[in-house]
N, C-alpha and C positions, 0 to 999 in steps of 0.2 A: 379389802376379802373378798368381799362382796365385788368387785367388780375384777378379779380372776375365775372367782364362782361364774361370770355371767359371760366374760370371754372364753371361757370352757363351755359351754354352752353352746353359745354361738359359733365355735369350731364343730366341736359336732353337729349343730343343726346343717351346716355348711357342706357338710360331709357326700349328702344324698345331691345336693345341688347342679353337678358336672352331670350327671346321668338326665337332668329335667331337658325336656324338647324346648324351653322358653329362653328370652334373649337375659344375659347375664350381664354385668357391669361391676368396673371397679373406678372409683372414683375420688380426685381430690375436692376437697368443701372450702373457701371461706366465706364467711359472713358477718353480721355482728348478732352482737346478742342483747336484747336488751332488758331491761330489768323492772320486776314487778310491785315492786314493794317502795316507795320513798322513806320510809322508815329504816329499810336496809341500811343506805345514805349507799350505795354501789351506781358506778356510771357504766353505762352501754360500752359493752368491747368487743373486740375484733374474735372471732372464733377461727379455728383452721381447723382441718380433720381430714379423717379418710372416710369413705365408705364403701358399698355393694352388694352386690341384692340379683333378684333372678325375677322374673316372671314365670309363672308354672303354669298358667296359663294366659289366655288372652284376657283377661280380668284380675284374675288375684296372682299377686306379687309377694315378695315380701325383703326387708333390708337390715342391715348391719351396719353403724357407725360409729365410729371415735371421732370425739372434739375435744378441745384443748382454750381456752380463755385464761387470760391475764387479765383480771377486772379492778381497776382500781377503785378507790372512795371517795365522794365529795363532801366528804368531812372530816378529812383528816385521820380516816384510822390505817392510811398506809392502802397496800394492794394484796391480792393473795387470787392463787390460780384454783380451777374448778377444772376437771376433766369428765368428759359424759361418753358412756356406752349403752348403747339403745340399738333395741332390735323392734322391727316394728312389720306386721302387715300393711298392705296397701290393696285399694280395687281400683282399677281406672278403670276413667269414665268414656275414652275413645277406643274399642278394642279393636276395631278396627282400620283405624289411621296408619297409614306406611310410618310417617315421619315422628309424632303427636304422642305422648302418653300423659295426661294430662288424669292424676291421682287425688285420691284421699290415703292418709294413713295413721295408723294407731298403734302403740306401743309400751314397754315397758324398759324400766334399764335402771342408773345406778350412774350416782353420779357424784366425787371423791372431791371435796372442800375444805380448803387448806384455811387458817385464820387471815386475816381477821374476821373473813363468812361463818366462821362456829369455835367455838372455845379451841377446837385441838381439830385434826386432821380427823377428817369423819368421811362414811361412806352413806347417802342418804339415797332412795327408793325415788325413780323418777317415772310418771305418766307422762305421755304425749300424746298430741292431735297434729294432722299436720293438711297443708295441700300442697300440691305442689305439679309441675312438670319433667319433664324428659323430650328433649330431641335429640330425634337422629342424625347426626352428620357422618357426610358420607359412609363410606364401606363402615366403619367400624368409632365411629366418635360418638359422645352423648357429650350434650351441656344441659344442666338443669335449673331451675331455679323453685325450692321450698320455703314455705313459710309452717314454722311449726307455735304450739302451746306447749312448755314444757311446766310441770308440777308438782316442785320436793316440799316436802314437808306440808303439815295442813293447808298453812297461809300464804304462799311465795310462789310466785313462776315467772317463769320467762320466755321470753320468746325471739327464735334464731329464725335467722332471714337468712338461710343457705346459698351460695351459688355454686355450684359444682361443675369441675371437668374432668368427662372420663374416654374412658375405651369399652367399649361393648365384645360380645362375642359370643357365642352359640346361636342358637335361634332355630325354630323347625324349618327347615328346608322347603323352599316353592314348589307349590308343585309344577309337572313340567307340561308346557300346551301341546294340544295335541295334535296333527299334522291334518 
């Protein structure tokens, strides 16, 4: 139920994005997800998902992402999947660079955890911080690399490393040169 509520809220928040002057993007993500506690007995997992967002100004932006991972145990518990839905704000450290956006981010979300990682399928709140970069490729491409620290439960965290390939659109028009 929390995932559907967060998805609904992100769709409402994304509505005004088309009216913004800044660059917007959508992309696919792949990466790895390190586990934060040996007591859990989980192995690092392959992570895949989609993301999208916008830069509202040269400095400030936001993104929304959905990722999924099938996590195996290293102690015979079996495997179970987790799905993440997050919304985060971004701060760009290179506002005047034509090709690079180097940013820090912080946000909230939810994770759906399946057995054996929880007694039954359950949703948990997630907080995250991260750093990353986006590189503009050609007229409409982007490539990105991002490191995150996700925390759910009071005592557990994971650290995804994500590669993004995507498409960008929008953006403020460059001023015309005077003759």
